[in-house]
C-alpha positions as CSV (number, residue, x, y, z in Angstrom):
1,M,0.0,0.0,0.0
2,N,2.4,2.6,-1.2
3,V,1.3,5.2,-3.7
4,A,4.9,6.0,-4.7
5,D,5.7,2.3,-5.5
6,P,5.4,2.6,-9.3
7,L,7.6,5.8,-9.3
8,S,10.2,4.4,-7.0
9,S,10.4,1.1,-8.9
10,A,10.8,3.0,-12.2
11,L,13.5,5.1,-10.6
12,I,15.4,2.1,-9.2
13,M,15.1,0.2,-12.6
14,G,16.4,3.3,-14.4
15,I,19.5,3.4,-12.2
16,I,20.3,-0.3,-11.9
17,P,22.2,-1.9,-14.8
18,D,20.1,-4.3,-17.0
19,E,21.9,-7.5,-15.7
20,E,21.1,-6.6,-12.1
21,R,17.5,-5.5,-12.4
22,G,16.0,-8.9,-11.5
23,V,17.9,-9.1,-8.3
24,A,17.1,-5.4,-7.5
25,S,13.4,-5.9,-8.2
26,G,13.3,-9.0,-6.0
27,M,15.1,-7.3,-3.1
28,N,12.9,-4.3,-3.4
29,S,9.8,-6.4,-3.2
30,A,11.1,-8.5,-0.3
31,L,12.1,-5.5,1.7
32,W,8.5,-4.1,1.3
33,R,6.6,-7.4,1.9
34,M,8.4,-8.6,5.0
35,P,7.8,-5.5,7.1
36,N,4.2,-5.4,5.8
37,A,3.6,-8.9,7.2
38,L,5.2,-8.0,10.6
39,S,3.4,-4.7,10.9
40,S,0.0,-6.4,10.4
41,Y,0.6,-8.7,13.3
42,L,2.1,-6.0,15.6
43,G,-0.5,-3.4,14.7
44,S,-3.4,-5.8,15.4
45,A,-1.8,-6.7,18.7
46,L,-1.6,-3.1,19.7
47,I,-5.1,-2.3,18.6
48,K,-6.4,-5.4,20.5
49,A,-4.7,-4.1,23.6
50,G,-6.6,-0.8,23.2
51,E,-3.6,1.2,21.9
52,L,-5.1,3.0,18.9
53,K,-2.7,5.9,18.3
54,T,0.6,4.1,18.4
55,P,0.3,2.1,15.1
56,F,-0.5,5.4,13.2
57,F,2.3,7.3,14.9
58,V,4.8,4.5,14.1
59,A,3.7,4.2,10.5
60,G,3.9,8.0,10.0
61,T,7.4,8.1,11.6
62,L,8.6,5.3,9.4
63,Y,7.3,7.0,6.3
64,I,9.1,10.2,7.1
65,V,12.3,8.3,7.7
66,S,12.0,6.3,4.5
67,I,11.2,9.4,2.4
68,T,14.2,11.2,3.9
69,L,16.5,8.3,3.2
70,F,15.2,7.8,-0.3
71,W,15.7,11.5,-1.0
72,R,19.3,11.5,0.4
73,W,20.3,8.4,-1.5
74,F,18.9,9.3,-4.9
75,R,19.0,13.2,-5.0
76,I,22.3,13.3,-6.9
77,Q,21.1,11.0,-9.7
78,K,20.9,12.8,-13.1
79,S,18.8,11.7,-16.0
C-alpha cells in the first residue's frame, strides 16, 4: 500500500544496470513485503490491547524516515 511504489520502482530500474534488475526488483519487493507482514501482526496486537494511536504514529514516523533516506540516497542522480 504505497502510492509511490510505481515511481520508486521506475527510478530504481532506471538506475540499476540491466543485468542486475531482476535481483534489485526481488530485493525491493522482499524489503517491502516482510515488514508489511510483521506490521499487520504488531498493529493488530496493539489495537487489540486498546492502543489505537501508536500504530499510526509509528507508521507516520517510518514513512518520514523512508522518504528522507530515499531523497538522500537518490537526490544526486541525473537523468
